[in-house]
C-alpha positions in Angstrom: 53.5 -55.6 -48.3 52.3 -52.7 -50.3 49.2 -50.5 -49.6 49.3 -48.5 -52.8 46.5 -50.5 -54.5 44.3 -50.6 -51.5 43.2 -53.9 -49.8 41.6 -55.8 -47.0 43.7 -56.8 -44.0 42.5 -59.6 -41.7 43.6 -60.0 -38.1 43.9 -63.6 -36.8 44.9 -65.0 -33.5 44.0 -64.3 -29.9 43.2 -61.4 -27.5 46.2 -59.4 -28.6 44.0 -58.3 -31.4 40.6 -59.3 -29.9 41.0 -57.0 -26.9 37.7 -55.2 -26.9 36.7 -56.7 -23.5 39.8 -55.1 -21.8 39.7 -51.4 -23.0 36.7 -50.1 -20.9 34.7 -48.9 -23.9 37.8 -47.5 -25.6 38.8 -48.4 -29.2 40.2 -51.9 -29.6 43.0 -52.9 -32.0 40.9 -53.3 -35.1 39.2 -50.0 -34.3 42.5 -48.2 -34.1 43.7 -50.0 -37.3 40.7 -48.8 -39.3 41.6 -45.3 -38.4 45.2 -45.8 -39.5 44.6 -47.4 -42.9 44.6 -45.4 -46.1 41.2 -44.6 -47.7 39.6 -47.6 -49.4 41.2 -50.1 -47.1 39.2 -52.5 -44.9 40.1 -54.4 -41.8 38.3 -57.5 -40.5 38.8 -59.1 -37.0 38.8 -62.9 -36.9 41.1 -63.3 -33.9 39.3 -64.7 -30.9 40.1 -64.0 -27.2 41.5 -67.2 -25.6 42.4 -69.0 -28.9 45.6 -71.0 -29.4 47.8 -71.6 -32.4 45.6 -74.5 -33.6 42.6 -72.1 -33.6 44.0 -70.1 -36.5 43.2 -73.0 -38.9 39.5 -72.6 -37.9 39.7 -68.8 -38.2 41.0 -69.1 -41.7 37.8 -71.0 -42.7 36.0 -67.7 -42.2 38.4 -65.7 -44.4 36.4 -63.1 -46.2 36.3 -62.9 -50.0 38.7 -60.1 -51.1 41.1 -60.5 -48.3 44.5 -59.2 -49.4 46.7 -59.3 -46.3 46.9 -61.4 -43.1 48.4 -60.4 -39.7 48.5 -63.1 -37.0 49.2 -62.7 -33.3 49.0 -66.0 -31.5 51.0 -68.3 -29.2 50.7 -66.5 -25.9 48.0 -68.8 -24.6 50.0 -71.8 -25.8 53.1 -70.5 -23.9 50.9 -69.9 -20.9 50.1 -73.6 -20.9 53.7 -74.3 -20.0 53.8 -71.8 -17.1 54.0 -74.7 -14.7 57.5 -75.4 -15.8 58.6 -72.2 -14.0 58.0 -74.0 -10.7 59.0 -77.5 -11.8 61.8 -79.2 -9.8 65.1 -79.8 -11.5 68.4 -81.2 -10.4 70.5 -79.0 -12.7 70.3 -76.1 -15.0 70.7 -78.5 -17.9 67.6 -80.5 -16.7 65.6 -77.3 -16.5 66.6 -76.2 -20.0 65.7 -79.7 -21.2 62.2 -79.2 -19.9 61.8 -76.0 -21.8 63.4 -77.6 -24.9 60.6 -80.2 -24.8 58.0 -77.4 -24.5 59.6 -75.6 -27.4 59.4 -78.7 -29.6 55.7 -79.0 -29.0 55.1 -75.2 -29.5 57.2 -75.2 -32.7 55.4 -78.1 -34.2 52.1 -76.3 -33.9 53.5 -73.0 -35.0 55.2 -74.5 -38.1 52.0 -76.2 -39.1 50.1 -73.0 -38.8 52.8 -71.0 -40.7 52.6 -73.5 -43.5 48.8 -73.1 -43.7 49.2 -69.3 -43.8 51.8 -69.5 -46.5 49.5 -71.8 -48.5 46.9 -69.0 -48.8 49.3 -67.1 -51.1 48.4 -63.9 -49.3 51.1 -61.5 -47.9 51.3 -62.4 -44.2 52.9 -61.2 -41.1 53.1 -62.8 -37.7 53.8 -61.2 -34.3 56.1 -62.2 -31.5 54.7 -62.8 -28.0 55.2 -59.6 -26.1 56.5 -59.2 -22.6 54.5 -58.7 -19.5 54.4 -55.3 -17.6 57.8 -54.6 -16.1 56.1 -53.8 -12.7 55.0 -57.4 -12.4 56.7 -59.6 -9.8 57.9 -62.2 -12.4 58.8 -59.8 -15.2 62.4 -60.9 -15.7 61.6 -64.6 -15.4 58.6 -64.4 -17.9 60.6 -62.3 -20.3 63.4 -64.8 -20.4 61.2 -67.8 -20.6 59.3 -66.4 -23.6 62.4 -66.2 -25.6 62.2 -70.0 -26.0 58.8 -69.7 -27.7 59.6 -66.5 -29.6 62.5 -68.3 -31.2 60.0 -70.6 -32.8 58.0 -67.7 -34.1 60.9 -65.9 -35.7 62.3 -69.1 -37.2 58.9 -69.9 -38.8 58.6 -66.4 -40.2 62.1 -66.1 -41.6 62.0 -69.6 -43.1 58.9 -68.7 -45.2 59.6 -65.0 -45.8 56.7 -63.9 -43.7 56.7 -60.4 -42.2 57.3 -60.0 -38.5 56.0 -57.5 -36.0 58.0 -57.6 -32.8 55.4 -56.7 -30.2 58.1 -56.8 -27.5 59.5 -53.6 -29.0 56.1 -52.1 -30.0 54.6 -52.4 -26.5 57.5 -51.2 -24.5 55.8 -49.4 -21.6 53.6 -50.6 -18.8 50.8 -48.3 -20.0 50.6 -50.5 -23.1 49.1 -53.3 -21.1 45.5 -53.5 -19.7 46.7 -56.4 -17.5 49.4 -59.0 -17.6 48.2 -60.4 -20.9 46.1 -58.0 -23.0 46.9 -54.6 -24.6 45.4 -51.4 -23.4 43.9 -48.7 -25.5 47.4 -47.2 -25.6 49.0 -50.5 -26.5 46.3 -51.3 -29.1 47.0 -47.9 -30.8 50.7 -48.7 -31.0 50.0 -52.2 -32.4 47.6 -50.7 -35.0 50.2 -48.1 -36.1 52.8 -50.9 -36.5 50.4 -53.0 -38.7 49.7 -49.9 -40.8 53.4 -49.3 -41.2 54.0 -52.8 -42.2 51.3 -52.4 -45.0 52.8 -49.1 -46.1 56.5 -49.2 -46.8 56.4 -45.4 -47.2 55.9 -44.9 -43.5 59.2 -43.9 -41.8 59.7 -46.5 -39.1 62.7 -48.5 -38.2 63.0 -51.7 -40.4 65.3 -54.6 -40.5 66.1 -57.0 -43.3 66.5 -60.6 -42.5 67.8 -63.2 -45.0 66.3 -66.5 -43.9 66.8 -68.8 -46.9 68.6 -69.4 -50.1 
């Protein structure tokens, strides 16, 4: 992604981007992002609080003319739909892993379909991992571990198609980045916005990784 010619970035997904209801009147993610973008750039929010992976297809129908870049953060609500597995009875570790493998298959099928739709737009696109929950929460280690099952599907879909990836687990790495167990705070939103701006501007000095995902 290259910001040198200006552009119009569109945010798709769920409340990770559509977090206005959780910041007590402070700036939300898209507000922060507009302040981070170079002159002449625009940012549009199509993400919708509570939406799931399948909802991105509907959001894309409202894609504005002139959109040049897409950034998507979705999947947390889909993963939350499998939270009951954390309390499901199992006779062995293998049986418990099998339950999560079935959940991963369903999640991956939806995510792969969405990623294909995003790639078909022909626009430079980045997706986000599902971030952790605040470390002070009672189930932090359990949730963090369980989410790796779903984040594996996110990274595979991104690397297969050459999509960009924002790892929100690393971006939002302090409890103050969370307004609650699910949504980013003003502080977290500012960090997410800076990460998106850095993705659009290769000249920004931030840590970057190169991943070779295909031949």
